[in-house]
C-alpha positions in Angstrom: -79.7 122.8 -69.0 -81.9 120.9 -71.2 -80.6 118.0 -71.5 -79.9 117.3 -68.2 -84.3 117.9 -67.5 -84.7 114.7 -70.1 -82.2 112.9 -69.0 -83.3 113.6 -64.9 -86.6 112.6 -66.2 -86.3 109.7 -67.3 -84.5 108.4 -64.1 -87.7 110.2 -62.2 -89.9 108.1 -64.1 -88.5 104.7 -64.0 -91.5 102.2 -63.7 -91.4 99.6 -61.0 -90.4 95.7 -62.6 -91.0 92.9 -61.5 -89.4 91.0 -58.9 -89.0 94.5 -57.2 -86.6 96.2 -58.9 -86.7 99.3 -60.8 -86.5 99.7 -64.5 -84.5 102.0 -66.2 -85.7 104.4 -68.8 -84.2 104.2 -72.6 -80.5 104.0 -73.0 -79.2 104.7 -76.3 -75.3 103.8 -76.3 -73.8 105.9 -79.6 -70.3 105.2 -80.8 -68.0 106.9 -83.2 -66.2 104.5 -85.7 -62.8 106.4 -85.4 -63.2 106.9 -81.7 -59.5 106.2 -80.7 -60.7 107.1 -76.4 -63.4 104.6 -76.5 -63.7 102.5 -78.6 -66.4 100.8 -81.1 -66.2 97.9 -79.6 -66.3 98.3 -75.8 -69.5 100.2 -76.2 -70.9 97.0 -78.1 -69.9 94.9 -74.6 -71.6 97.3 -72.5 -75.0 97.4 -74.7 -74.9 93.8 -74.5 -74.9 93.7 -71.0 -77.7 96.4 -70.8 -79.8 94.0 -72.6 -79.0 90.7 -70.8 -79.2 92.0 -67.4 -82.6 94.1 -68.2 -83.8 92.2 -71.6 -87.3 94.5 -71.7 -85.8 98.2 -70.5 -85.4 99.3 -74.2 -81.2 99.9 -75.1 -80.8 100.9 -78.4 -76.8 101.2 -79.9 -75.9 103.1 -82.8 -72.3 103.2 -84.7 -71.6 106.6 -87.0 -68.5 105.3 -89.1 -65.9 107.5 -89.7 -66.4 109.8 -86.8 -64.5 110.6 -83.7 -65.0 111.1 -80.0 -66.6 114.3 -80.2 -69.7 113.1 -82.1 -72.0 116.3 -81.4 -68.8 118.7 -82.4 -68.6 120.0 -86.3 -70.7 119.7 -89.5 -71.0 116.1 -88.7 -72.6 116.7 -85.4 -75.9 118.1 -86.9 -76.2 114.3 -88.1 -75.3 112.9 -84.6 -77.7 115.5 -82.7 -80.7 114.5 -85.4 -80.2 110.8 -84.5 -80.8 111.6 -80.9 -83.4 113.5 -81.3 -85.2 111.5 -83.6 -84.9 108.8 -81.0 -85.5 110.9 -78.3 -88.7 111.8 -80.0 -89.7 107.5 -80.8 -89.2 107.3 -77.1 -91.5 110.0 -76.1 -89.0 111.5 -74.0 
């Protein structure tokens, strides 16, 4: 429930951008280097598209080499979770 509340809060507090478009909140795209379901390359392309369409919005991309699709699970998942928490803190969220 808490992650959902954070995401909903970020969406609700979008600030208006120029040209009458709404500016989205910060976005972190995360990929596992060994993910067989969603490739690292497809996340990189998604990151590029977001950056191109809204260059002023915060859009970050992080790859965790050696990790698969279950990034936040298991012993190694703690690294991913702490990275995401640090990123959220840096975005004042």
